[in-house]
C-alpha positions in Angstrom: -0.3 -0.2 0.0 1.2 3.8 -0.7 2.2 5.4 2.5 -0.8 7.8 2.2 -3.3 4.5 2.0 -1.5 2.8 5.0 -2.2 6.4 6.9 -5.7 6.3 6.0 -6.5 2.7 7.4 -4.2 3.0 10.4 -6.6 6.4 11.2 -9.7 4.6 10.5 -8.8 1.6 12.7 -8.0 4.2 15.6 -11.1 6.0 14.7 -13.2 2.5 15.2 -11.2 1.9 18.4 -12.2 5.3 20.0 -15.6 4.8 18.7 -15.7 1.1 20.4 -14.1 2.8 23.7 -16.8 5.4 23.8 -19.8 2.9 23.2 -18.4 0.6 26.3 -18.0 3.7 28.5 -21.5 4.9 27.4 -22.9 1.4 28.4 -20.9 1.7 31.6 -22.5 5.0 32.6 -26.0 3.3 31.6 -25.6 0.3 34.0 -24.5 2.4 36.9 -27.5 5.0 36.2 -29.4 1.9 36.1 -28.1 0.2 39.4 -28.9 3.7 41.0 -32.5 3.9 39.8 -33.2 0.0 38.5 -36.9 1.1 37.4 -35.9 4.0 35.4 -37.4 2.9 31.7 -35.7 6.4 30.2 -32.4 5.0 31.6 -33.5 1.1 30.9 -34.7 2.1 27.0 -31.3 3.5 26.3 -29.5 0.6 28.0 -31.2 -1.9 26.1 -30.6 -0.1 22.8 -26.9 0.1 23.6 -27.0 -3.7 24.3 -29.1 -3.9 21.0 -26.6 -2.0 18.9 -23.4 -4.1 20.6 -25.4 -7.3 19.4 -25.4 -8.4 23.4 -28.9 -10.2 22.5 -29.2 -12.1 26.1 -28.2 -8.2 28.2 -31.0 -7.2 25.7 -33.4 -9.5 26.5 -32.8 -9.3 30.1 -33.2 -5.9 30.4 -36.7 -6.0 28.2 -37.6 -9.4 30.4 -36.8 -6.8 33.8 -38.9 -4.0 32.9 -42.1 -5.9 31.3 -41.6 -7.8 34.8 -42.4 -4.5 36.8 -44.6 -2.5 34.2 -47.4 -4.2 32.6 -47.4 -1.7 29.5 -44.1 0.0 29.6 -44.2 2.2 26.5 -41.7 5.1 28.0 -39.1 2.1 27.8 -40.0 1.3 24.2 -40.1 5.2 23.3 -36.7 5.5 24.4 -35.1 2.3 22.9 -36.8 3.5 19.4 -35.5 6.9 20.2 -31.7 5.9 20.6 -31.4 3.3 17.5 -33.6 5.6 15.2 -30.5 7.9 15.9 -28.3 5.4 14.8 -30.3 5.1 11.8 -31.7 1.9 12.3 -35.1 2.8 11.1 -36.8 -0.3 10.9 -36.3 -1.6 14.3 -37.2 2.1 15.5 -40.3 1.6 13.8 -40.9 -1.6 15.2 -40.2 -0.3 19.0 -42.6 2.9 18.1 -45.4 1.0 17.3 -44.9 -1.0 20.2 -45.2 1.8 22.6 -47.9 3.0 20.9 -49.8 -0.4 21.4 -48.8 -0.1 25.1 -49.6 3.4 25.7 -51.6 4.8 23.0 -51.9 8.2 24.8 -48.0 8.4 24.9 -47.4 11.4 22.3 -43.8 10.3 20.9 -45.1 6.8 20.1 -48.0 8.3 17.9 -45.4 11.0 16.1 
């Protein structure tokens, strides 16, 4: 590879490592927030999104199960989950979770928009 191509590859690798490190830190902050307030649906929705985006399916399923155990209609949880994945341009999944939020809590405005 020419030097400029090698430098670009190295720069891309460094950028990916920084992004991965930032995502791990973000999940760590969310996990600490969950520990401080284990029934906060906003935090749990964002944590579930972080797990889903990282393809940590068992952790994602555990958060969903926990939320559904203490709230029969966790509309806010699904709105937060949908918002987080929508920001990462995962529109199909976001749409699915917005629909679920609207089914559970029809009066919840963000789920209807």
